[in-house]
Each structure stands twice: as C-alpha cells, then as structure tokens.
N, C-alpha and C positions, 0 to 999 in steps of 0.2 A: 504494500500500500504506500502510495506517495505521501510525502510530508503534508501537502495541502489537503489531501483526502483525510489523513489522520487528524489534522487540526479541525476539519469540518465535523468529523465524528465526535471528537472531544467537545467541541462547542455545542453540538446538538445534545450531548449527554448533560452538559452544564445547564442547558435550557430545560431539559426534562427534570433534572434534579431540582432546579429552581422552582419549577411548576409544582413538584411534589411538596416542597416546603411551603409554597404559597397556598396550595390546597389545604394543607394541614392547618396553617394559620387561619385561613378563611373558615374552615370547619369549626375549629375551636372558638373562633369569634362568633360564629353562627350559634353554637351551643350556649355560649355565655350570654349572648343577647336574648335568646329565647328564655333562658333561666331568669334573667332580670325581668323580662316581660311577665313571666308567671309570678314572680315573687316581690315585685316592687310594692312599696307601701308608702303612705304619707299623704300630705295635702295635695300633691301633684300627681297622685296615682293615675288618674284617668289619662291625662296628657302623656305621661311617661309610658304607661301601658300601651297606648296607641303608637307612640313613636318607636318603642322597642319592637313592636309587632311589624311595623313597616320595615324596620332595619333588618330583622331576622329573615323576613320573606325575601328581601333583596339579596341577602347573603346566601340563601338557599339556592336561588337562581345562579348566583356567581359560582358556587361550589360545583354545580352541574357543568357550567361552561368550562371551568378550569379542568375538571376531570375529563371532559370530552376532548379538550385540546390535547391532553396527554395521550389519550387513545388515538387521536389523529396522527400523533407522532410515533405511533407503534409502541407505546409504553403502557404498561398497566398502571392504573391510578391507585394510590394507597386508599384503602377503604375500611379500615378498622380503627377503633380507638387506640389500640396498641401501636399501630403504625403512626397515627396522627400524633400521639404522645411523644414518640421518638423524633418526629420531624418538626414539630412546632417550636416557635420561640415564645409563644404566649403561655401564660399561666391560667389554669382554671380558677374560677371564683371559689372561694372557700368561706364557709359560714354564711350567716345572714347579714347582708350589708344594708346600710342606709341608702336611700335613693341617690344622694349626692356622691357617695362612694362608687355606686354602680356607674354613674355618669363619668366619673374620673377614670375608672378602669377601662371603660369602653373607649374613651378618648385616647388614653395611653395606647391601647391595643391597635386602634385604627392608625395612629401615628407610626407604630412599629411596622404594621403591614405596609404602610405607604413607603417607608424606608426600604423594606425588602423588595417591594414592587419596583422601585426605582432602580435598584441593583439588577433585578431580573430583566427589566426593560433594556438595560445596557448590554446584558449578555445576549438577549434575543436580537438586538440590533447588530451586535458584532457577528452573530451567527447568520445574519441575513434572513432571519425568521420574522417577516413582517406581520404574519398572522398572529403569532404569539405577542409580538410587540403591540399590535392593535388591541388585543384582549387585555393586556396589562395596562395600557393607557386608559381603557374603559374602566377598569377596576380602580386605578389611581384616582380618577375623577370621582368615583362613587365614595371611596374612602376619604378623600379630602372634603367632599360635601358633608359626609356624616360627621367628620371631626369638627367641622365648622358648626354644625347644628348642636353637637354635644357641648362644644366650647361656649356657644351662645347661651345654651340652657344653664350652664354653670355660672354665668356672669350675674352679678347682683345689680 
C-alpha cells in the first residue's frame, strides 16, 4: 500500500473513531437531558420540563444520524452502555440535583461536545470527508444554540 493510501486509511479511521466518541457523548447527553426532564422540580418546573423535552428529542435524532454516518463509513456504531461509558468524556448525573445545577451540567456538557465536535470537524476536513464535516457543522450549530439557551436561562 502506498504512503498516500495508508494516510487516507489512517485519516478515515480517525474520523470513525471521532464519530464513535461523538456518538457516545451525544448519547450520554441525551440520557442526562431526559433524566432532568423527568426529575426537574421547583418554581420553573413547567418551562424547564418542556425545554429539556425539546432538547432530548433533538439529541435522539442526532444520535441516529451520527450512528448512520458511521454505518455509511462501513463501521459498526457503538450501541451499548458499556461501550458508551468507555468512549464518552461526559459524566452521568449523580443524585438528585436542583434545577439550577441541572442547567449548569447541561451547559458544561454541551460546551464539551462542541469542543470535541470542532476537533472532529478538523479531522473530517483533513480526510476530505465533506459529508461527515456537514453533519458535524449541523451538530455544532445545535449544541451552540442549546448552550446559549441554557446560559440565558441561568442568567439573573
């Protein structure tokens, strides 16, 4: 195999590995957001309950798109809690949290996913994988918008 072909294979593997990590982060964020939707309490219950529902539904769609992109690249998508736990950079929510702490955790997680997405976009761009790049740009816009909404909700 020529050096150029080997580099292309290595870059494609980096894209697939990055997508697996991005999928795991997205799934854990989906699960955490759904958890907060179910368990939020307090004077802003109704608005937060609805906001979290909108966010976890959007993440459910995203998880599917990311996994399908992996399959289009001829790679199996991780699909178990054990795999996601090994691949994610996010921490699961622990204990019963106040609404403000839920908002802070989600904001932090969306910012982490955005940072990883930017790195993955650069890898996809280097690999000449415009389709993955487009998917990541779409996801970055969604994470940045959600982070803005969470940040705005936290402001006094």
